[in-house]
N, C-alpha and C positions, 0 to 999 in steps of 0.2 A: 504493500500500500504506500509506504513512504517513498519508494523509488518511483512509483506511478505518479504520485503527486508532484515530486520534483521534476519529473520528465514533462508533465503537463504544464507546469508553470513556465518554463523556458519557451515552450511552443507558443503559449498564449502571449507571452511578452514579445516574441519575435513577430507574431502575426499582426498585432496592432500597428507597429511601426510601418509595415508594408502598406496596410490599409490607409494609415494617416497620410503617407506619401502620395498614394494614388487618389485617395478621397479628396484632399484639398484641390488637386489639379482639376478634377471633374466638377465638384461643387463650385469652385471659383468661376468656372466658365458659365455654369448654369445660373449662379447667383448674378453674375455680371450681366448676362443677357436678360434675365428676368427683371432685375432692378432697372436696367436701361429702358426696357420696354415699358415698364410701369412708370418710372420717373420721367423719362424723355423718349417717347416713341420716335421723334425726329432723329435724335442721336443714334438710336438703334439702326434706323435705315441708313444713315451715313456710314456707320461701321460696316454694315453688310456691303454697301457699295465699295468701300475701301478694300474690303477683303476680296471682292470680286475683281477689283482692278479698275 
């Protein structure tokens, strides 16, 4: 039991870091797009045009 608990702890600790690294990248994009659309729809359109070129 002790070994199992010790083994499970490291795994859980290593998992969160990976999720936090990937999560922020995704949420940041979604949050930015959503906040832009709600706060300033005009700016959102400008950003889309800029991305398209």
